[in-house]
N, C-alpha and C positions, 0 to 999 in steps of 0.2 A: 937576498929582498928585504931585510928588516929596514934597511942602511933608511929609508926616504921616510921610515914609519921614525926608529929612530933620532934623527934632524927635525925631524918637523915637531917634537919635542921638546929636546932640547932645543927647537926659536925662542915658545911655547915658557918653560921653563928660563931664557933667563930673557923672557922681556918681565920677570914677578919684581919685590923692591923681595926679596925672602925675609926681610928683616921683617919685613908688616905683614906680611902672610902667619911669619912663627908667630908673630905678637897677635892675630889675630886670631888663629886655630889657638893659640896656648886661650885667650878670654870667650872660644867656645867648645873644650878643656874641662874650662878653669868654673861654666855653669856645672859642668855637665857631674864632676866632683859633687857643687854643693849638696846640689841634686840629689844623688847616691851615697851622699849622708850622709841625709835625713833617714834614706832606706836597712844604711846596715848594711855599705859597702864602705871600699878606703882604696886605699892604690899603695905601691911597696913603696916603702921611701927609699928616700938620694930624687936625681934627679929626672929628669924626662924630658920628653920634648911636646913638643904643642900640637903633633896631628894626631896623632892617638893616646890614648889611656885603655891603663888594662884596669879595672874594678872586679876588687878581692870580697868575699863575704867576708863582716870584721865583727855583725854583732853578734851573738847565739842564736838568731832565731837565726840566721843567713846559714849558715857555721855548719848550723845543722841538717839543713835544707840540703844550701848545695853542695853536691859533694860535683867532683870533675863532669862526671858522667849529669850530673840533670843540669850542668850549668850548660851544657852539650845543646841539652833535649828540649831545652828554655831556648836557642837562641833559633834552635831551629820548628821552634814554638815561636816563635817572633817571627821568623823569616817569610812565616807561613802568612802572618799578616802584616805584610812588606817594613817590618820593620827591623835594619841590619845593623849585626851582633856577630864578633866568633869564644864562642866558646872556647879555648884554650887554654889549660894550666892551669884550672885550679883558680881560671877569669874569665868577664867576658873585659875582649877587647873593641876596641873601635875607634873607630878611623872616618873621624866629618870630614865630610870634600871643601871645599872655600866655597862654595855657596851657601853650606848651610844655614840654617835662621836660630834665633831664639826659639821658631815653633818646631822645625826640625826639633832641639833638642829640647823641647814642652812635648813631644810624642812621641822620642822616646821613654823619654823616662814616664811619663807615663804610660807606656806599655809592657817594659822592663817592673813598672810595682805594683801592677790589674799583675800582669802573668804571678809574679813571682808572692804575695796574697793570696791571689789563689793558690797556687799552690800554696804553701805555709799553709791556708788553712779544710783545703784538702790529707794532705798529712795528719795535722792534728788531731783530727773527726779520726782518719784510720786507726790513729794510735787507742785513742780515749775507747775504740768498741773491742 
């Protein structure tokens, strides 16, 4: 029953130059990482694929605020704004598409930054009272 769908998917994938695809995706995820570092995020050391990136909080403020549970909550709030990423294992998992643009990356990172700033500000205000 799924065979026609699998065959079509394989036909489409085989028409791509996979090295070019990986190179393009590396550019997108490198741009995400560049912006994320300024916000207090990093990635786990070691090799990584170009089509996915996991952003982990590394700045003191982000580590204090972004527990694994909070990461999932932030991801869910962003989903309500049509910004899609996953919160898993203490990181934001982002998997751009082949048609992702620089504007898409900017929109994603602006939404993430806004959510994290609002949330950390609210948290600091609650702890000061």
